C-alpha positions as CSV (number, residue, x, y, z in Angstrom):
1,M,-112.2,-33.5,137.6
2,Q,-110.4,-29.7,138.8
3,Q,-107.1,-32.1,139.0
4,K,-107.8,-33.1,135.3
5,S,-108.8,-29.7,133.5
6,F,-105.1,-28.6,135.6
7,F,-103.3,-31.3,133.8
8,K,-105.0,-30.5,130.5
9,S,-103.8,-27.0,130.8
10,L,-100.3,-28.4,131.5
11,I,-99.8,-30.3,128.5
12,L,-101.8,-27.9,126.4
13,I,-99.0,-25.1,127.7
14,G,-96.2,-27.6,127.4
15,G,-97.8,-28.2,123.5
16,I,-97.5,-24.9,122.5
17,L,-93.8,-24.0,124.0
18,L,-92.4,-26.7,122.1
19,F,-94.1,-25.7,118.9
20,S,-92.6,-22.6,119.2
21,S,-89.3,-23.9,119.9
22,C,-89.6,-26.5,117.0
23,S,-90.2,-23.3,114.7
24,K,-87.8,-21.1,115.9
25,D,-85.1,-23.7,115.3
26,D,-86.5,-25.2,111.5
27,G,-87.3,-22.0,110.3
28,P,-84.0,-19.5,108.9
29,G,-85.0,-15.8,109.9
30,I,-84.8,-13.3,107.4
31,I,-82.3,-11.0,107.4
32,P,-82.6,-7.5,106.5
33,M,-81.2,-5.5,103.4
34,E,-78.6,-3.2,104.6
35,F,-76.4,-0.2,102.8
36,S,-73.1,-0.8,103.3
37,D,-72.0,2.8,104.2
38,L,-74.4,5.0,105.7
39,N,-72.3,8.2,105.9
40,Y,-72.4,8.6,101.3
41,Q,-72.7,11.0,99.1
42,K,-76.0,12.7,99.3
43,D,-74.6,15.9,96.5
44,Y,-73.4,15.7,92.7
45,E,-72.7,18.2,90.1
46,L,-72.2,18.1,86.7
47,T,-72.1,19.7,83.9
48,L,-74.6,19.1,80.6
49,G,-73.2,15.8,78.7
50,D,-71.7,14.7,82.1
51,T,-72.7,10.8,83.0
52,L,-73.8,10.5,86.9
53,S,-72.5,7.3,87.8
54,I,-73.3,5.9,91.6
55,N,-72.5,2.6,92.4
56,P,-75.0,1.8,95.7
57,E,-73.8,-1.8,97.5
58,I,-75.9,-3.7,99.1
59,L,-75.6,-6.2,101.7
60,N,-78.6,-9.2,102.3
61,L,-79.5,-8.8,99.0
62,P,-82.1,-10.9,97.9
63,E,-82.5,-12.8,94.5
64,G,-85.2,-11.0,92.4
65,T,-84.7,-7.9,93.8
66,G,-85.5,-4.9,91.8
67,F,-84.7,-1.2,91.2
68,S,-85.6,1.8,90.7
69,W,-83.7,5.4,90.3
70,K,-85.7,8.3,89.4
71,L,-84.5,11.7,88.2
72,G,-87.2,14.6,89.2
73,D,-90.5,13.0,87.9
74,D,-88.5,10.6,85.2
75,K,-87.3,7.2,85.7
76,V,-84.3,6.8,83.7
77,S,-83.0,3.4,85.0
78,E,-83.9,0.0,86.1
79,A,-80.5,-1.4,87.3
80,Q,-78.4,-1.2,90.7
81,N,-75.6,0.5,88.9
82,L,-76.5,4.0,87.7
83,H,-74.7,5.3,84.6
84,Y,-76.7,8.3,83.0
85,A,-76.5,11.5,81.1
86,P,-79.2,14.1,82.0
87,K,-80.6,15.6,79.2
88,Q,-81.0,18.7,81.0
89,F,-79.5,21.5,83.1
90,G,-81.0,22.5,86.7
91,T,-81.5,21.0,89.9
92,F,-83.0,17.9,90.8
93,A,-84.1,15.3,93.2
94,L,-82.8,11.7,92.9
95,Q,-84.4,9.0,94.5
96,F,-82.7,5.4,94.5
97,K,-84.9,2.0,95.5
98,A,-84.5,-1.5,96.0
99,L,-87.7,-3.4,96.6
100,A,-87.7,-7.4,97.2
101,N,-90.5,-9.5,98.4
102,N,-90.7,-8.8,102.1
103,D,-88.0,-5.6,102.4
104,S,-87.5,-2.5,100.2
105,L,-84.1,0.2,100.9
106,L,-84.6,3.6,99.6
107,R,-82.0,6.6,99.4
108,S,-82.5,10.3,98.3
109,Y,-79.5,12.7,96.5
110,E,-79.7,16.0,95.1
111,V,-78.4,16.2,91.3
112,T,-77.1,19.8,89.8
113,V,-76.3,20.0,86.6
114,N,-74.6,23.1,85.6
115,D,-75.4,24.8,81.6
116,P,-72.3,24.7,80.4
117,Y,-73.4,27.7,77.9
118,Q,-73.2,29.2,80.8
119,L,-70.3,28.1,82.4
120,Y,-68.5,28.5,79.1
121,F,-70.2,31.1,76.8
122,R,-67.0,33.8,75.9
123,P,-68.9,37.6,75.7
124,K,-67.6,39.5,73.1
125,T,-65.7,43.0,74.4
126,E,-64.8,46.6,73.9
127,N,-61.4,45.0,72.5
128,S,-63.1,42.4,70.8
129,S,-62.6,41.3,66.8
130,K,-65.1,40.5,64.1
131,Y,-62.7,39.1,62.2
132,I,-61.1,35.0,62.3
133,S,-58.8,35.7,65.5
134,E,-57.3,32.0,65.3
135,I,-56.8,28.9,62.8
136,I,-57.0,25.8,65.5
137,E,-56.0,23.6,61.7
138,Y,-55.7,23.2,57.8
139,K,-55.7,20.1,56.5
140,P,-56.7,21.1,52.4
141,A,-57.5,17.8,50.2
142,P,-54.8,17.3,46.6
143,G,-55.4,20.2,44.4
144,Q,-53.6,22.7,41.8
145,Y,-52.9,25.5,44.4
146,I,-52.1,23.2,47.4
147,N,-48.0,23.5,48.0
148,K,-48.2,27.1,46.6
149,T,-50.0,30.6,46.5
150,Y,-53.0,29.4,48.0
151,G,-52.8,26.1,49.9
152,S,-50.3,26.6,52.6
153,L,-50.1,26.6,56.0
154,E,-48.9,30.0,56.1
155,S,-52.0,31.3,53.6
156,A,-54.6,29.5,56.1
157,E,-52.5,31.9,58.8
158,K,-54.0,35.4,56.7
159,L,-57.2,34.4,57.5
160,V,-56.5,35.6,60.6
161,G,-58.5,39.4,61.2
162,G,-59.3,40.2,57.9
163,K,-61.4,38.6,54.7
164,S,-58.8,39.7,51.7
165,A,-56.2,36.8,52.5
166,I,-57.4,33.5,49.8
167,L,-57.2,30.2,51.1
168,S,-57.6,27.0,48.6
169,L,-59.1,23.6,50.3
170,G,-58.6,21.3,48.0
171,A,-60.7,19.1,46.2
172,W,-63.8,17.5,48.5
173,G,-62.9,17.3,52.3
174,G,-60.0,19.4,52.5
175,Y,-60.9,21.6,55.4
176,V,-60.3,24.6,57.8
177,T,-60.7,25.3,61.6
178,F,-60.8,28.1,63.1
179,T,-62.2,30.3,65.9
180,F,-63.0,33.9,67.1
181,D,-62.0,35.6,70.3
182,H,-65.4,35.4,71.5
183,T,-68.7,32.9,71.0
184,I,-71.0,33.7,67.8
185,E,-74.0,33.9,69.7
186,N,-77.3,32.6,67.7
187,R,-79.3,36.0,66.7
188,E,-83.2,35.4,66.3
189,D,-84.6,35.9,62.7
190,A,-81.2,36.7,61.6
191,K,-78.2,35.3,60.0
192,D,-75.1,34.4,62.1
193,F,-71.7,35.0,60.3
194,V,-70.5,35.3,57.0
195,V,-67.6,33.7,55.3
196,Y,-66.2,35.5,52.3
197,G,-65.0,33.4,49.4
198,N,-64.2,34.2,45.4
199,A,-67.3,33.0,44.4
200,M,-68.7,34.7,41.0
201,G,-71.9,34.1,38.5
202,G,-71.4,30.5,36.8
203,L,-68.3,29.5,39.1
204,S,-69.3,27.9,42.5
205,E,-66.9,25.6,44.6
206,P,-69.8,24.8,47.7
207,G,-68.0,24.4,51.0
208,I,-70.6,23.2,53.7
209,V,-69.9,24.2,56.9
210,K,-69.7,22.6,60.7
211,V,-69.7,24.2,64.3
212,S,-69.4,23.5,68.0
213,F,-69.5,24.7,71.0
214,D,-66.8,24.0,73.8
215,E,-69.0,22.1,75.6
216,N,-66.1,21.7,78.3
217,G,-64.2,24.4,78.0
218,N,-60.8,23.6,77.2
219,G,-60.9,25.4,74.8
220,L,-60.2,22.8,71.7
221,P,-62.2,21.8,69.0
222,D,-62.7,18.2,71.0
223,D,-66.4,18.2,71.5
224,T,-69.4,18.2,69.2
225,W,-69.7,18.7,65.9
226,Y,-72.8,20.0,63.7
227,E,-73.7,20.5,60.3
228,L,-74.9,23.4,58.3
229,A,-77.7,21.8,56.6
230,G,-78.2,24.1,53.7
231,S,-80.6,23.3,50.3
232,A,-78.9,20.5,48.9
233,H,-78.7,18.1,51.8
234,Q,-82.3,17.3,51.4
235,K,-81.6,16.4,47.8
236,E,-81.8,13.1,46.5
237,E,-79.0,12.6,44.8
238,T,-76.6,13.6,48.3
239,I,-74.8,11.9,49.7
240,L,-74.6,12.4,53.4
241,N,-72.3,9.9,54.6
242,Y,-69.4,9.8,52.0
243,Q,-65.9,8.7,52.6
244,L,-62.8,9.1,50.6
245,T,-58.7,8.8,50.9
246,Y,-56.1,10.4,48.4
247,T,-53.0,8.6,47.8
248,N,-50.4,10.4,47.6
249,P,-48.9,10.1,43.4
250,K,-44.7,11.6,45.5
251,E,-45.1,14.1,42.2
252,Y,-46.4,15.9,39.9
253,A,-48.6,13.6,38.9
254,N,-52.3,12.2,39.0
255,V,-54.1,12.2,42.4
256,P,-55.5,9.1,42.5
257,W,-58.9,8.3,45.4
258,E,-61.3,5.7,46.4
259,D,-64.8,6.4,47.6
260,N,-67.0,4.4,50.4
261,Q,-69.7,3.8,47.2
262,K,-67.0,2.0,44.9
263,N,-66.0,4.4,42.9
264,Q,-62.0,5.1,41.4
265,D,-60.8,7.8,39.8
266,S,-57.7,10.6,40.4
267,V,-57.8,14.5,41.1
268,M,-56.0,15.9,37.4
269,V,-53.5,17.5,36.9
270,N,-52.8,20.5,34.5
271,P,-49.9,22.3,32.9
272,Y,-50.7,26.0,35.3
273,H,-49.2,24.2,38.6
274,S,-46.4,21.8,38.4
275,Q,-45.7,20.9,42.2
276,N,-46.8,17.4,43.6
277,Y,-50.8,18.6,44.6
278,Y,-50.5,16.0,47.4
279,P,-50.5,18.2,50.6
280,L,-46.7,17.5,52.1
281,F,-47.0,19.9,55.2
282,I,-49.3,17.3,56.7
283,E,-49.3,14.1,59.1
284,E,-50.3,11.1,56.5
285,K,-47.9,11.1,53.7
286,D,-48.8,8.5,52.1
287,K,-52.8,8.4,52.5
288,M,-55.3,11.1,53.8
289,S,-59.1,10.2,53.9
290,F,-62.2,12.5,54.5
291,N,-65.5,12.0,55.7
292,G,-68.4,13.9,55.2
293,T,-71.0,15.1,52.8
294,R,-71.5,15.3,49.1
295,V,-73.3,17.4,47.7
296,Y,-73.9,17.6,43.1
297,P,-73.9,21.4,41.6
298,K,-74.5,21.4,38.6
299,V,-71.5,21.3,36.5
300,S,-71.0,22.4,32.4
301,L,-67.4,21.5,30.5
302,E,-69.3,23.2,27.6
303,G,-67.7,26.6,25.8
304,F,-65.8,28.3,29.3
305,A,-66.7,25.4,31.2
306,S,-69.4,26.3,34.3
307,I,-70.7,25.5,38.2
308,D,-73.9,26.5,39.0
309,A,-74.3,28.2,42.7
310,L,-76.5,25.3,45.1
311,E,-79.2,27.5,46.2
312,W,-78.5,28.5,49.7
313,G,-76.5,27.0,52.6
314,Y,-72.9,27.1,51.6
315,V,-69.5,28.8,51.7
316,D,-68.1,29.8,48.5
317,N,-71.3,29.7,46.6
318,F,-72.7,32.7,44.5
319,D,-76.0,32.5,46.2
320,A,-79.0,35.5,45.4
321,D,-77.4,36.3,48.9
322,Y,-73.8,36.7,47.8
323,N,-73.7,40.2,46.7
324,T,-75.4,41.3,50.2
325,Y,-73.3,40.0,52.1
326,A,-69.9,40.3,49.8
327,G,-70.1,36.7,50.5
328,N,-72.4,33.5,52.8
329,A,-74.4,34.7,55.4
330,M,-74.7,31.2,57.6
331,D,-77.8,30.9,60.2
332,L,-77.1,28.5,63.1
333,D,-80.6,27.6,63.2
334,W,-79.2,25.6,60.1
335,A,-77.7,23.0,62.5
336,V,-78.4,19.3,62.3
337,D,-76.9,16.1,63.9
338,D,-75.7,13.2,62.2
339,N,-79.0,11.9,61.8
340,M,-80.1,15.2,60.4
341,N,-82.3,16.3,63.1
342,P,-82.3,20.0,63.6
343,V,-80.3,21.5,66.5
344,A,-80.7,24.4,68.7
345,L,-78.1,26.3,69.4
346,R,-77.6,29.1,71.3
347,G,-73.9,29.6,70.2
348,V,-70.7,28.0,68.8
349,D,-67.1,28.6,69.5
350,F,-65.5,26.4,66.4
351,I,-66.4,26.7,63.0
352,S,-65.0,24.0,60.2
353,I,-65.3,24.6,56.1
354,Y,-64.7,21.9,53.6
355,T,-65.0,21.3,50.0
356,G,-68.4,19.9,49.2
357,A,-68.0,18.6,46.2
358,Q,-65.8,16.7,44.2
359,G,-64.8,16.6,40.0
360,N,-62.8,17.9,38.1
361,V,-64.2,21.3,35.6
362,G,-61.9,21.2,32.7
363,W,-59.2,23.7,32.4
364,L,-60.5,25.1,35.6
365,G,-59.0,22.0,37.7
366,E,-60.8,19.7,40.5
367,I,-63.7,22.3,42.3
368,S,-62.3,23.8,45.2
369,T,-63.5,25.8,48.3
370,E,-61.8,29.1,48.7
371,I,-62.2,31.2,51.0
372,K,-60.8,34.7,52.3
373,G,-62.0,35.6,55.6
374,A,-65.1,35.2,58.0
375,S,-66.7,37.5,60.4
376,D,-69.6,37.7,63.3
377,L,-72.7,39.5,61.6
378,S,-73.6,40.8,64.8
379,M,-70.6,43.3,64.8
380,T,-71.0,43.7,60.7
381,E,-74.3,44.9,61.1
């Protein structure tokens, strides 16, 4: 009996060993995931508006692996490679996770997002001027004063340092872009800057204002622009995505235009100004195009002819506060994005003004915004 039990035990042990050996040979082993780079960049620093890109390379990656990126408490991506523009400044913990059925990987980072306003804000100094310090670009649309008295590059430069010059922007879309020697701050419960024009009762030629902060600190107006939405921006007749192209007649003649509303017309010449109305000093020698918002002030051609003021929010516009400021006071709290959503701006470095209405007003000629200068209200009041 003991010998029989001994043989049974040997057979049992042998079977177990054989089974174990077969299992190892027939079943493929699972190779765990691992990062290809053990020494990786753990800290990132960028400026608000920049895109954070991290591409972790993983070896032995099983099919169906899921990924997760969390910045602070927010899940920002489910892709293996991260391309994300943070929406607020500060220092955040960033966590990456790869999760397979029987395996996972975890990696942590620290991300510092700098505030561009703190980096590039230009404070006023004792030598700062309240007036325009530099004309960046002058690109008028066709008009009766263009290429002469009030419509030349020399006329634009005269806006610097004062408020007694005069510059015509031509018909709809024509613009001038300028800056100050400091950032114009958004004052709480107060208007921020004033633009001087030559409006009067019955003669308003509303210009629309755009503003931008130098988010990348390069001193160029190549950052996001926001429009200051005045009273007419919400009117039913206003066109928010208006586009128009003028064609150079190459002589003293009506300047034809066509828009994206399938309209065709002309900026009409008059006997008082006999030069070519198309700006001859710009790069576009044959055609020039503009896009923006078109507003519709009330125009009367009876008697003397007149253009009524819009309620508020426009330049060269004889509104209720025009006499108070000797011009139009503008508020950065009116800023909106391309979808008309309000934007909270703390300050701006660049201002652009363009003629916002289109039309021929009899002997007065085309509707054309004129400006005489601009100033920082924080240094004026």
